[in-house]
C-alpha positions as CSV (number, residue, x, y, z in Angstrom):
1,X,0.1,0.0,-0.1
2,X,1.5,3.3,-1.3
3,X,2.0,6.5,1.0
4,X,-1.3,8.6,2.0
5,X,-1.6,12.2,3.1
6,X,-4.4,12.7,6.0
7,X,-6.0,15.8,3.8
8,X,-9.1,16.6,6.5
9,X,-8.5,18.6,10.0
10,X,-10.4,17.5,12.9
11,X,-10.7,20.0,15.8
12,X,-8.9,18.8,19.2
13,X,-10.7,20.4,21.5
14,X,-12.4,17.4,21.9
15,X,-10.0,14.5,21.2
16,X,-8.3,12.7,24.1
17,X,-5.3,9.9,23.2
18,X,-7.0,6.0,24.0
19,X,-8.0,5.3,27.6
20,X,-4.6,2.5,27.1
21,X,-2.2,5.2,25.7
22,X,1.1,5.3,27.0
23,X,2.2,7.8,30.3
24,X,4.1,10.3,27.5
25,X,1.4,10.4,25.0
26,X,-1.4,10.9,27.9
27,X,1.4,13.4,29.9
28,X,1.9,15.1,26.0
29,X,-2.1,15.4,26.4
30,X,-1.7,17.3,29.4
31,X,0.4,19.8,28.7
32,X,-1.3,20.7,26.1
33,X,-4.7,20.7,26.9
34,X,-4.3,21.4,30.6
35,X,-6.8,22.8,33.4
36,X,-4.6,25.1,35.1
37,X,-1.4,26.8,34.4
38,X,0.9,28.0,37.3
39,X,3.6,29.8,36.9
40,X,6.5,29.7,39.6
41,X,8.8,32.4,39.6
42,X,6.6,34.9,38.9
43,X,8.3,38.7,39.5
44,X,7.4,42.5,38.6
45,X,10.8,43.3,37.3
46,X,10.3,44.9,34.2
47,X,11.1,42.5,31.2
48,X,11.6,39.5,32.1
49,X,10.6,36.1,31.1
50,X,8.2,34.8,32.9
51,X,5.5,38.5,32.6
52,X,6.1,38.6,28.7
53,X,4.5,34.9,29.5
54,X,1.8,36.0,31.5
55,X,1.4,39.2,29.1
56,X,0.8,36.4,26.3
57,X,-1.6,34.0,28.2
58,X,-4.0,37.1,28.8
59,X,-3.5,38.5,25.9
60,X,-4.4,35.1,23.9
61,X,-7.3,34.6,26.6
62,X,-6.0,31.2,27.6
63,X,-8.7,29.0,28.7
64,X,-8.0,27.3,32.2
65,X,-6.3,29.5,35.8
66,X,-3.7,31.3,35.9
67,X,-1.9,31.1,39.0
68,X,1.8,33.1,39.5
69,X,3.7,31.9,42.5
70,X,6.6,33.3,44.3
71,X,7.0,33.0,47.8
72,X,8.3,36.6,48.4
73,X,5.5,38.0,46.7
74,X,1.7,38.5,47.2
75,X,0.4,40.0,44.7
76,X,2.0,40.2,41.2
77,X,1.1,41.8,37.8
78,X,-1.8,43.1,39.9
79,X,-3.1,40.2,40.9
80,X,-2.7,37.5,43.6
81,X,0.7,36.0,43.9
82,X,0.7,32.6,45.3
83,X,3.5,31.3,48.4
84,X,3.7,27.7,47.4
85,X,1.6,24.7,45.0
86,X,-0.3,24.1,48.7
87,X,-1.9,27.4,48.3
88,X,-3.1,27.2,45.4
89,X,-7.1,27.3,45.0
90,X,-6.6,24.1,42.9
91,X,-4.3,21.2,42.0
92,X,-1.7,22.7,39.7
93,X,-1.6,21.2,36.1
94,X,0.7,22.2,34.0
95,X,3.8,24.5,35.6
96,X,6.1,26.3,34.2
97,X,9.5,27.0,35.8
98,X,11.2,30.3,35.8
99,X,13.9,29.9,38.9
100,X,17.1,29.5,38.7
101,X,18.4,26.7,37.8
102,X,20.1,25.6,41.6
103,X,16.1,25.4,42.5
104,X,14.6,23.7,39.3
105,X,14.7,20.1,41.0
106,X,13.2,20.7,44.3
107,X,10.5,22.7,42.1
108,X,9.3,19.7,39.8
109,X,9.4,17.3,42.9
110,X,7.0,19.6,44.4
111,X,5.1,20.4,41.8
112,X,4.6,16.5,41.3
113,X,3.0,15.6,45.0
114,X,1.2,18.5,44.5
115,X,-0.4,16.8,41.9
116,X,0.7,18.7,38.7
117,X,0.7,16.2,35.3
118,X,3.4,18.2,33.0
119,X,5.7,21.3,33.2
120,X,7.9,23.0,31.3
121,X,11.3,24.6,32.5
122,X,12.5,27.6,31.3
123,X,15.8,28.0,32.9
124,X,18.7,27.4,31.2
125,X,22.3,25.6,33.4
126,X,22.5,22.6,32.5
127,X,24.1,19.7,30.3
128,X,24.1,22.7,26.6
129,X,27.4,23.9,29.2
130,X,30.0,22.1,30.3
131,X,31.1,22.5,33.4
132,X,30.8,20.8,36.9
133,X,28.2,22.0,38.5
134,X,26.0,22.8,35.0
135,X,26.7,18.8,34.8
136,X,25.8,17.8,37.8
137,X,22.5,20.1,38.1
138,X,21.4,18.1,35.0
139,X,21.5,14.7,36.1
140,X,19.8,15.5,39.5
141,X,17.3,17.2,37.1
142,X,17.6,13.7,35.1
143,X,16.8,12.1,38.1
144,X,14.0,14.3,39.2
145,X,11.9,13.3,35.6
146,X,12.3,9.7,36.4
147,X,11.2,9.1,39.8
148,X,8.5,12.1,39.0
149,X,7.4,10.6,36.5
150,X,5.6,14.2,35.3
151,X,5.8,15.4,31.1
152,X,8.6,17.8,31.2
153,X,9.8,19.8,28.2
154,X,12.9,21.2,28.5
155,X,15.1,22.8,30.3
156,X,16.5,26.1,28.1
157,X,13.5,25.9,26.8
158,X,11.3,28.6,25.2
159,X,7.7,27.6,25.7
160,X,4.7,26.2,24.1
161,X,1.8,27.0,21.6
162,X,-1.8,25.1,22.0
163,X,-3.4,27.1,19.7
164,X,-7.0,25.4,20.6
165,X,-6.5,26.2,24.0
166,X,-5.2,29.3,23.4
167,X,-2.1,28.9,25.0
168,X,1.1,30.3,24.7
169,X,3.6,29.8,27.5
170,X,6.0,31.5,25.7
171,X,8.4,34.6,25.6
172,X,7.7,35.7,21.5
173,X,5.5,39.0,21.4
174,X,4.7,38.7,17.1
175,X,1.4,38.3,17.4
176,X,0.1,35.2,16.9
177,X,-3.7,34.3,15.3
178,X,-4.5,31.6,17.2
179,X,-6.5,29.2,14.8
180,X,-6.1,25.0,14.5
181,X,-4.1,24.9,12.1
182,X,-3.0,21.5,11.1
183,X,0.2,21.5,11.4
184,X,2.7,20.6,14.7
185,X,5.9,22.0,14.9
186,X,8.9,20.8,17.7
187,X,12.2,21.2,18.1
188,X,15.3,21.5,20.5
189,X,16.1,25.5,19.4
190,X,13.2,28.2,21.1
191,X,14.1,30.5,19.0
192,X,14.7,28.7,15.0
193,X,10.8,27.0,16.1
194,X,9.3,30.3,17.3
195,X,10.8,31.4,13.6
196,X,9.5,28.7,11.9
197,X,6.1,29.0,13.1
198,X,6.2,33.2,12.0
199,X,7.3,32.5,8.5
200,X,3.9,29.9,8.4
201,X,1.7,32.2,10.0
202,X,3.1,35.1,7.8
203,X,2.0,32.5,4.6
204,X,-1.1,31.9,5.8
205,X,-0.5,28.5,7.3
206,X,-1.6,27.8,10.1
207,X,0.0,26.7,13.2
208,X,-1.7,24.2,16.0
209,X,1.0,23.1,18.5
210,X,4.4,24.7,18.8
211,X,6.5,23.2,21.4
212,X,10.1,24.1,22.7
213,X,12.2,20.8,24.2
214,X,15.5,22.7,25.0
215,X,18.2,19.9,26.3
216,X,15.3,17.1,26.4
217,X,16.1,15.8,29.9
218,X,12.2,14.5,29.9
219,X,10.4,14.9,26.8
220,X,12.2,14.1,23.9
221,X,11.3,15.4,20.1
222,X,10.6,11.7,18.8
223,X,7.5,11.6,21.2
224,X,6.3,14.8,20.9
225,X,5.6,13.6,17.1
226,X,4.1,10.4,18.1
227,X,1.8,12.4,20.0
228,X,0.5,15.0,16.7
229,X,0.8,11.2,15.1
230,X,-2.4,10.2,17.2
231,X,-3.8,13.9,17.1
232,X,-6.8,13.9,14.4
233,X,-6.0,17.9,13.9
234,X,-2.9,17.7,12.8
235,X,-1.9,16.9,9.0
236,X,2.0,18.0,8.7
237,X,4.2,17.1,11.2
238,X,7.9,19.8,11.2
239,X,10.6,18.8,13.3
240,X,14.0,20.7,14.1
241,X,16.9,18.4,15.4
242,X,19.8,19.5,16.8
243,X,20.6,15.6,17.6
244,X,19.1,11.9,18.3
245,X,19.2,10.6,21.7
246,X,17.1,7.2,20.9
247,X,17.2,6.3,17.3
248,X,14.5,3.7,18.0
249,X,12.1,6.4,19.2
250,X,12.9,8.2,16.6
251,X,12.0,5.6,14.0
252,X,9.1,4.0,15.9
253,X,7.9,8.1,16.0
254,X,8.2,8.7,12.0
255,X,6.6,4.9,11.7
256,X,3.7,6.6,13.8
257,X,3.8,9.8,12.0
258,X,3.5,7.3,8.6
259,X,0.7,5.2,9.5
260,X,-1.4,8.1,10.1
261,X,-0.6,9.7,6.6
262,X,1.4,12.9,8.5
263,X,4.1,14.1,6.4
264,X,7.2,14.2,8.7
265,X,9.2,17.7,7.9
266,X,12.6,17.8,9.5
267,X,15.3,20.9,9.6
268,X,18.1,18.6,11.1
269,X,21.3,20.4,12.4
270,X,25.1,18.5,11.8
271,X,25.8,18.1,8.3
272,X,28.9,20.7,9.0
273,X,31.6,19.4,12.0
274,X,30.7,23.2,13.2
275,X,26.9,22.7,14.0
276,X,27.7,19.5,15.5
277,X,29.7,21.6,17.4
278,X,27.0,24.3,17.9
279,X,24.7,21.6,18.7
280,X,26.8,20.6,21.8
281,X,27.3,24.3,22.5
282,X,23.8,24.4,22.6
283,X,21.6,21.8,24.1
284,X,24.3,19.9,24.6
285,X,23.2,17.2,21.3
286,X,26.0,14.4,20.6
287,X,25.0,15.0,16.4
288,X,27.1,11.6,14.0
289,X,26.5,11.8,10.5
290,X,23.8,13.3,8.5
291,X,24.2,10.8,5.8
292,X,23.8,8.1,8.1
293,X,20.5,10.3,9.4
294,X,19.3,10.3,6.0
295,X,20.5,6.2,5.7
296,X,18.1,5.8,8.1
297,X,15.4,8.5,8.2
298,X,14.6,8.5,4.5
299,X,13.2,4.9,4.7
300,X,11.4,5.9,7.8
301,X,10.0,8.4,5.0
302,X,11.0,11.4,6.4
303,X,11.4,14.6,4.0
304,X,15.2,16.1,5.4
305,X,15.0,19.9,4.3
306,X,18.6,22.0,4.0
307,X,16.8,24.9,5.8
308,X,14.3,27.5,6.6
309,X,13.1,28.6,3.7
310,X,12.9,25.2,2.3
311,X,10.9,24.1,5.2
312,X,8.5,26.6,4.6
313,X,7.7,25.7,0.8
314,X,8.0,22.0,1.4
315,X,5.4,22.8,4.5
316,X,3.2,24.3,2.1
317,X,3.4,22.3,-0.3
318,X,2.3,19.2,1.9
319,X,-0.7,20.9,3.6
320,X,-2.4,22.4,0.8
321,X,-1.1,19.2,-2.2
322,X,-2.9,15.7,-2.7
323,X,-0.4,13.4,-3.4
324,X,0.3,12.5,-6.5
325,X,-0.6,8.8,-8.7
326,X,3.0,9.5,-10.4
327,X,5.3,11.7,-11.1
328,X,4.1,13.1,-14.7
329,X,4.2,16.8,-14.6
330,X,2.1,19.6,-16.3
331,X,3.2,23.3,-16.5
332,X,1.0,26.1,-17.8
333,X,2.8,29.7,-18.1
334,X,2.7,32.9,-20.7
335,X,6.2,33.5,-21.0
336,X,8.7,31.3,-23.0
337,X,11.6,31.8,-20.6
338,X,9.8,30.5,-17.7
339,X,8.9,27.5,-19.4
340,X,12.9,26.9,-20.1
341,X,13.6,28.0,-16.5
342,X,10.6,25.3,-15.4
343,X,12.1,22.6,-18.1
344,X,15.6,23.3,-16.1
345,X,14.5,23.3,-12.6
346,X,12.1,19.8,-12.8
347,X,15.6,18.3,-14.7
348,X,17.7,19.3,-12.4
349,X,15.9,17.5,-9.8
350,X,15.4,13.5,-12.2
351,X,12.1,15.1,-13.2
352,X,11.1,16.0,-16.8
353,X,7.3,16.7,-18.7
354,X,6.2,14.2,-20.7
355,X,4.7,15.4,-23.7
356,X,0.9,16.4,-23.8
357,X,-1.9,13.7,-24.8
358,X,-3.1,14.0,-28.7
359,X,-6.7,14.6,-27.0
360,X,-4.6,17.0,-24.6
361,X,-2.8,18.6,-27.7
362,X,-5.5,18.8,-30.1
363,X,-7.6,21.1,-27.7
364,X,-4.9,23.2,-27.1
365,X,-4.3,23.7,-30.3
366,X,-7.4,24.7,-31.3
367,X,-8.4,27.4,-28.8
368,X,-4.6,29.4,-28.6
369,X,-3.3,30.6,-31.9
370,X,0.0,32.0,-32.9
371,X,2.3,32.9,-30.5
372,X,1.5,30.2,-28.0
373,X,3.9,26.7,-27.8
374,X,2.0,23.5,-27.5
375,X,4.1,20.8,-25.7
376,X,4.2,20.6,-22.3
377,X,5.2,22.9,-20.2
378,X,2.8,25.1,-22.2
379,X,3.1,29.0,-23.3
380,X,-0.4,29.5,-23.5
381,X,1.4,33.3,-24.7
382,X,-1.1,36.2,-26.5
383,X,-4.7,34.9,-26.8
384,X,-4.1,33.6,-23.1
385,X,-2.9,37.2,-21.8
386,X,-6.2,39.0,-23.9
387,X,-8.6,36.4,-23.0
388,X,-8.6,35.5,-19.3
389,X,-11.4,32.3,-20.2
390,X,-8.5,31.3,-23.0
391,X,-5.8,30.9,-19.6
392,X,-8.6,29.2,-17.3
393,X,-9.9,26.7,-19.7
394,X,-5.7,26.1,-20.8
395,X,-5.0,24.9,-17.3
396,X,-8.4,22.7,-17.1
397,X,-7.7,20.7,-20.1
398,X,-4.2,19.6,-17.7
399,X,-6.5,19.9,-14.2
400,X,-9.1,17.6,-16.7
401,X,-6.5,15.0,-18.2
402,X,-5.6,11.7,-17.0
403,X,-2.2,11.4,-18.5
404,X,-1.3,14.3,-16.3
405,X,-0.3,13.3,-12.5
406,X,0.5,17.3,-11.6
407,X,-0.2,21.1,-12.7
408,X,2.1,23.2,-12.1
409,X,0.6,27.1,-13.2
410,X,3.3,29.9,-13.1
411,X,2.3,32.7,-11.2
412,X,2.1,34.3,-7.8
413,X,-0.6,35.9,-5.8
414,X,-0.9,39.6,-6.5
415,X,0.4,41.8,-3.4
416,X,-2.9,43.9,-3.6
417,X,-6.4,44.0,-4.4
418,X,-7.0,43.0,-8.3
419,X,-10.0,41.7,-9.3
420,X,-9.4,39.6,-12.5
421,X,-6.7,37.9,-10.7
422,X,-8.1,36.6,-7.8
423,X,-11.4,35.4,-9.9
424,X,-9.2,33.1,-11.0
425,X,-7.6,32.2,-8.9
426,X,-10.5,31.4,-6.8
427,X,-11.7,29.2,-10.1
428,X,-8.9,27.5,-10.0
429,X,-9.2,26.8,-6.5
430,X,-13.2,25.7,-7.4
431,X,-10.9,23.1,-9.9
432,X,-8.7,21.7,-7.2
433,X,-11.2,21.2,-4.7
434,X,-13.0,18.5,-7.4
435,X,-9.8,16.8,-9.1
436,X,-7.6,14.2,-8.0
437,X,-3.9,15.7,-8.7
438,X,-2.2,18.2,-7.0
439,X,-2.5,22.0,-8.5
440,X,0.8,24.0,-7.5
441,X,1.3,27.5,-7.7
442,X,4.9,28.9,-8.0
443,X,6.2,32.2,-8.0
444,X,10.0,31.6,-9.9
445,X,10.9,34.1,-7.4
446,X,10.8,34.7,-4.1
447,X,7.8,37.8,-3.7
448,X,6.6,38.1,0.3
449,X,3.5,38.1,1.0
450,X,1.4,41.4,2.1
451,X,-1.7,40.9,4.9
452,X,-3.5,41.2,1.5
453,X,-1.3,38.1,0.0
454,X,-1.9,36.5,3.7
455,X,-5.9,37.2,3.4
456,X,-6.1,36.3,-0.5
457,X,-4.4,33.1,0.1
458,X,-6.5,32.0,3.4
459,X,-9.6,31.9,0.4
460,X,-7.7,29.0,-1.4
461,X,-7.6,26.5,0.1
462,X,-6.8,23.4,-2.1
463,X,-4.0,24.9,-4.1
464,X,-0.1,24.8,-3.3
465,X,1.0,28.7,-4.0
466,X,4.5,27.6,-3.9
467,X,8.0,30.8,-3.6
468,X,11.5,30.8,-5.6
469,X,11.4,28.1,-8.2
470,X,14.4,26.1,-6.6
471,X,13.0,25.4,-3.6
472,X,9.3,24.7,-5.1
473,X,10.8,22.2,-7.2
474,X,12.3,20.4,-3.9
475,X,9.0,20.5,-2.2
476,X,7.1,18.7,-6.0
477,X,10.4,15.9,-5.5
478,X,10.2,15.5,-2.0
479,X,5.7,15.5,-2.2
480,X,6.6,13.0,-5.4
481,X,8.6,10.7,-3.4
482,X,6.7,11.0,-0.7
483,X,3.6,9.5,-2.1
484,X,5.9,6.6,-3.7
485,X,6.9,5.3,-0.4
486,X,5.2,2.4,1.1
487,X,3.1,2.9,3.8
488,X,4.4,0.2,6.3
489,X,8.3,-0.7,6.3
490,X,8.4,-3.7,8.4
491,X,11.8,-3.7,10.1
492,X,14.6,-5.6,9.5
493,X,16.3,-8.0,12.4
494,X,19.9,-9.2,11.5
495,X,19.8,-12.8,9.4
496,X,23.2,-14.5,10.5
497,X,23.2,-17.8,11.9
498,X,23.9,-18.9,15.4
499,X,27.8,-19.9,14.3
500,X,28.4,-16.8,13.1
501,X,27.3,-15.0,16.5
502,X,29.3,-17.5,18.5
503,X,32.8,-16.3,16.7
504,X,31.6,-12.8,16.9
505,X,31.4,-13.4,21.0
506,X,34.7,-15.4,21.2
507,X,36.8,-12.7,18.8
508,X,35.1,-9.4,21.1
509,X,35.5,-11.5,24.5
510,X,39.7,-11.7,23.7
511,X,40.1,-8.6,21.9
512,X,42.7,-6.4,23.6
513,X,43.6,-3.5,21.5
514,X,41.7,-0.5,19.5
515,X,41.6,-3.0,16.9
516,X,41.6,-6.4,15.1
517,X,44.8,-7.0,13.4
518,X,43.5,-8.3,9.6
519,X,43.1,-11.7,10.4
520,X,40.9,-11.6,12.9
521,X,39.1,-9.3,11.2
522,X,39.1,-11.6,8.2
523,X,38.2,-14.3,9.8
524,X,35.0,-12.5,11.6
525,X,34.2,-11.2,7.9
526,X,34.4,-15.0,7.2
527,X,31.8,-15.8,9.6
528,X,29.6,-13.9,7.6
529,X,29.6,-15.4,4.9
530,X,31.9,-12.5,3.8
531,X,34.8,-14.3,1.3
532,X,38.0,-13.4,1.7
533,X,41.6,-14.5,-0.5
534,X,43.7,-17.4,-0.3
535,X,46.2,-16.1,2.2
536,X,48.4,-17.7,5.1
537,X,50.6,-15.5,8.2
538,X,54.5,-15.7,8.2
539,X,56.5,-15.1,10.8
540,X,60.4,-16.0,8.5
541,X,60.9,-14.4,5.0
542,X,61.7,-18.2,4.3
543,X,57.5,-19.1,5.5
544,X,56.8,-16.3,3.2
545,X,57.9,-17.8,0.2
546,X,56.5,-21.1,1.1
547,X,53.3,-19.6,1.7
548,X,53.4,-17.5,-1.5
549,X,54.1,-20.8,-3.5
550,X,51.2,-22.5,-2.0
551,X,48.3,-19.4,-2.5
552,X,49.7,-18.6,-6.3
553,X,51.8,-15.8,-7.6
554,X,51.8,-13.2,-8.0
555,X,50.9,-12.2,-3.9
556,X,51.0,-9.2,-2.4
557,X,53.0,-8.5,1.3
558,X,50.9,-6.9,4.4
559,X,52.1,-6.2,7.7
560,X,49.8,-7.7,10.5
561,X,50.0,-5.6,13.4
562,X,46.0,-4.5,15.7
563,X,48.7,-1.4,16.7
564,X,48.7,0.1,12.7
565,X,45.2,0.7,10.8
566,X,46.0,1.8,8.1
567,X,49.1,0.1,6.3
568,X,49.7,1.7,3.1
569,X,50.6,4.7,5.6
570,X,54.1,3.0,7.2
571,X,54.6,1.2,3.9
572,X,53.3,-1.9,4.7
573,X,52.1,-3.3,1.7
574,X,53.9,-4.5,-1.1
575,X,52.1,-5.6,-4.8
576,X,53.0,-7.3,-7.1
577,X,55.4,-10.4,-6.1
578,X,55.9,-12.5,-8.4
579,X,58.8,-14.8,-7.1
580,X,59.7,-16.1,-3.6
581,X,63.7,-13.4,-3.7
582,X,61.2,-10.9,-3.9
583,X,58.8,-12.5,-1.6
584,X,61.6,-12.6,1.0
585,X,63.0,-8.8,0.0
586,X,59.1,-7.6,0.0
587,X,58.7,-9.3,4.0
588,X,62.5,-7.8,5.1
589,X,62.2,-4.3,4.1
590,X,58.4,-4.6,5.8
591,X,59.8,-6.0,9.5
592,X,62.8,-3.4,9.0
593,X,60.2,-0.7,8.6
594,X,57.9,-1.8,11.3
595,X,60.9,-1.4,13.8
596,X,61.4,1.6,12.9
597,X,58.4,3.1,13.7
598,X,57.4,5.2,17.0
599,X,55.9,2.8,19.8
600,X,57.5,0.1,18.5
601,X,54.3,-1.7,17.4
602,X,53.7,-5.5,17.9
603,X,54.8,-7.2,14.8
604,X,51.8,-10.4,14.6
605,X,53.8,-11.5,11.1
606,X,53.4,-11.0,7.6
607,X,50.4,-11.6,5.4
608,X,50.8,-13.4,2.7
609,X,48.2,-12.7,0.1
610,X,46.9,-14.4,-3.5
611,X,47.2,-11.0,-5.6
612,X,43.0,-10.4,-7.0
613,X,43.0,-9.1,-10.3
614,X,39.6,-7.2,-10.5
615,X,37.2,-5.7,-12.6
616,X,36.2,-2.9,-10.3
617,X,37.5,-2.2,-6.9
618,X,34.1,-1.9,-4.3
619,X,34.1,-0.7,-0.7
620,X,31.9,-2.0,2.2
621,X,31.8,-0.8,5.8
622,X,29.7,-0.3,8.9
623,X,30.2,1.9,11.6
624,X,28.6,3.0,14.7
625,X,26.4,6.4,14.4
626,X,26.4,8.7,16.9
627,X,23.8,9.4,17.0
628,X,21.3,6.7,14.7
629,X,23.1,3.5,15.6
630,X,24.7,0.5,13.3
631,X,25.0,1.8,9.2
632,X,26.5,0.1,6.8
633,X,28.2,1.7,4.1
634,X,28.7,0.6,-0.4
635,X,30.7,2.7,-2.6
636,X,33.8,3.3,-5.4
637,X,36.7,1.6,-3.2
638,X,40.7,2.0,-3.8
639,X,43.0,3.9,-2.6
640,X,40.4,7.2,-4.3
641,X,37.4,6.4,-2.3
642,X,38.1,10.2,-0.6
643,X,38.5,11.6,-3.9
644,X,35.9,9.9,-5.5
645,X,33.0,9.9,-2.8
646,X,30.9,7.9,-4.3
647,X,29.1,6.2,-1.5
648,X,26.1,5.3,0.0
649,X,24.6,4.3,4.0
650,X,22.0,2.0,4.9
651,X,20.6,1.4,8.7
652,X,21.8,-1.9,10.0
653,X,20.4,-4.7,9.2
654,X,19.8,-4.7,5.6
655,X,18.2,-8.1,3.5
656,X,19.2,-8.2,0.4
657,X,16.3,-6.0,-1.2
658,X,17.4,-2.9,0.8
659,X,21.1,-4.4,0.2
660,X,20.4,-4.2,-3.9
661,X,18.7,-0.5,-3.6
662,X,21.7,1.0,-2.0
663,X,23.8,-0.5,-4.3
664,X,21.9,1.3,-7.2
665,X,22.2,4.5,-5.7
666,X,26.3,4.4,-6.9
667,X,27.9,4.9,-9.8
668,X,29.4,1.9,-8.4
669,X,26.5,0.2,-8.8
670,X,25.8,1.6,-12.3
671,X,29.4,-0.7,-13.1
672,X,28.3,-3.6,-12.0
673,X,25.5,-3.9,-14.2
674,X,27.3,-3.5,-17.1
675,X,28.3,-0.3,-18.6
676,X,28.9,0.9,-22.0
677,X,29.3,-2.6,-23.2
678,X,31.2,-3.7,-20.3
679,X,29.8,-7.2,-19.2
680,X,27.7,-7.3,-15.8
681,X,29.2,-8.6,-12.7
682,X,28.3,-10.3,-9.6
683,X,26.2,-8.2,-8.3
684,X,24.7,-11.3,-5.3
685,X,28.0,-11.5,-4.1
686,X,28.0,-8.1,-3.6
687,X,24.6,-8.2,-1.7
688,X,25.6,-11.1,0.1
689,X,28.7,-9.1,1.4
690,X,26.9,-6.2,2.5
691,X,23.8,-8.3,4.5
692,X,26.9,-10.5,6.6
693,X,28.5,-7.3,7.1
694,X,25.5,-5.8,8.5
695,X,24.1,-8.4,10.6
696,X,27.8,-7.9,12.3
697,X,27.7,-4.4,13.1
698,X,24.4,-4.8,14.4
699,X,25.4,-8.5,16.2
700,X,27.7,-6.2,17.5
701,X,25.1,-4.0,19.9
702,X,27.4,-1.3,20.2
703,X,30.9,-3.3,20.8
704,X,32.6,-3.0,17.2
705,X,33.0,1.2,16.1
706,X,33.6,0.9,12.2
707,X,34.3,-2.4,9.4
708,X,36.5,-1.6,7.0
709,X,36.8,-3.4,3.9
710,X,38.2,-1.9,1.5
711,X,39.3,-2.9,-1.2
712,X,36.4,-5.7,-1.4
713,X,37.5,-7.0,-4.9
714,X,34.5,-7.7,-7.8
715,X,34.5,-9.8,-11.3
716,X,32.1,-11.5,-13.3
717,X,32.5,-14.7,-11.2
718,X,32.8,-13.5,-7.3
719,X,33.8,-11.3,-5.0
720,X,36.3,-11.2,-2.3
721,X,37.6,-9.1,0.8
722,X,41.5,-8.5,0.6
723,X,41.9,-6.3,3.2
724,X,39.1,-6.0,6.3
725,X,40.4,-3.5,9.8
726,X,37.3,-4.0,12.7
727,X,38.1,-0.9,15.0
728,X,36.3,-1.8,18.3
729,X,34.1,1.2,20.4
730,X,36.0,0.8,23.6
731,X,38.7,1.6,22.7
732,X,37.9,3.3,20.0
733,X,36.6,6.6,22.7
734,X,39.9,5.8,24.7
735,X,41.8,6.6,21.4
736,X,39.8,9.8,20.5
737,X,40.2,11.0,24.2
738,X,43.7,10.8,23.6
739,X,44.6,12.6,20.6
């Protein structure tokens, strides 16, 4: 079954989680639909956070009770100020914590004891700081959250929005419409989340919920995603992520959203080293590689955007456009130049405009005269400019054509009242309301919305209105990809056998260094079904010559030492050895070079291996990502791997189907199929090796940092691993800390 998008938003006023809902979901519901709000740390000092939040709650007429608490005040903001939770006229429900960091833990415990179901900790000074005192407070807060069991956002956050409840526990003083919109936003940065809300609102896209999670000592973004997936008022989920603390929880949340037909649009920090460092400094989040995030999240249906503008356009697209049944595009423009821009822009993302059907072409040709280009995109030309009915009829022909899946109209919304253009827009909106395909307006550049534009846009709910050609094209591509997803994607479990797992356990239990040497690494690979070259270790030059005779010339000589991770860098690999004399010289040369190295690495011996002639050098590997857990890698290998950067990743473990998909995402995959008349290579051996390697990293359960097989040599008949390095996690972390 293909993916679907929920097309009707239901008011959340009368919705509650099922009685058997998880404690977390019930807690989030209590936080976003509280009976009352208690501000702890209320003060009349001008401009403080507490006062700004209080003013917002009053301005938007929050429906429940509002109670300031400060033991040193009797009156604040012109109302009674309470000394503590006990003195309140009713049991506290949602607590806003705005006291200094050293008092936060006690407030949380007191609030829970008094019956509060949820809390938002605005106070900062915890895990985002690296000093000992802040880390101690963070640890104490984590314990308090766990022991009290109440739903908590923060610390170091900026509050929440629940439009249906007129709840805005945020210090933002910009106007909020408080309309129960179909979009929910959650994220660790209050400033970013607030910016997203404002940008969407300026575009006429309503936001039903906005939750800032800060350091996520309690609730994490995946918890909010799961809640939004369940709430029928929400159709699109937007998240800003600085780090994913629990990869499985994130995947489960994505699955819940996908099952509910609600796309998840994610802006993820950490595509650069600087970005990852910024995430750590801001909320104490440990960010892994963006490639690993993409590998796992894309399979779960997440749409990752590269910036805020792209996020806004993609959200606009998913809110107002139906999911297409295919990728057959059609466009209507009044300019030959814009026609060319459309063709180029969509071609850049792998999409093209197919020829129009004979029926559509004949209708358009009959109606349009000279000055028009009857094609796809359609340049309706002079006839449509002078006669608005011709313009509208051109659009209608496209919408009604069953051979077209998506209709694109090159136009923007007027900034000032314009009777003709507004009438045309309403006519097209009416057509779109009864169509079975998305109808999307694109302005080639971002024009901005005036108050008139925003008001007009709200009267056109059945058409998407997008700004900026490149961002619009990316959003439409995401819409097409999402529509093609399977609704349910089963989890894949390791398919390894007991014998392989026994070898893994024995190897890891007996390991003592930072990494396994090549012999031990290859023994592990072989146990997991990955073929290795003919080889044996030698400890003398004569023994090396004897091994070479057995495996057959030519051979390669390689240093074996768990202390030497990159053999080529120290002259530890000698190729193309065609005689016993050459083998002996290579053995003695490598041994001599090793003895001169600083640190005196332990030399296990010299590996003499058959030198395999290959049609293609590949790399297969696996690693443990800091956020997303185990991933497997495939691509073009050899010494130029970093230069070529032809690699793709997938979450581990994978099965044969996913391995084949992984291969197809690379240029190496094209070569395997047979490129420019060359014979096809043995793809089955690569698939088997990828599945085995993914099982290995998954079975290791966090004890292996990485497995590097480079190169994996491939011919038309077979594939073989000729080099391997397994790095262990415990020693890898020590080594990183010492470097």
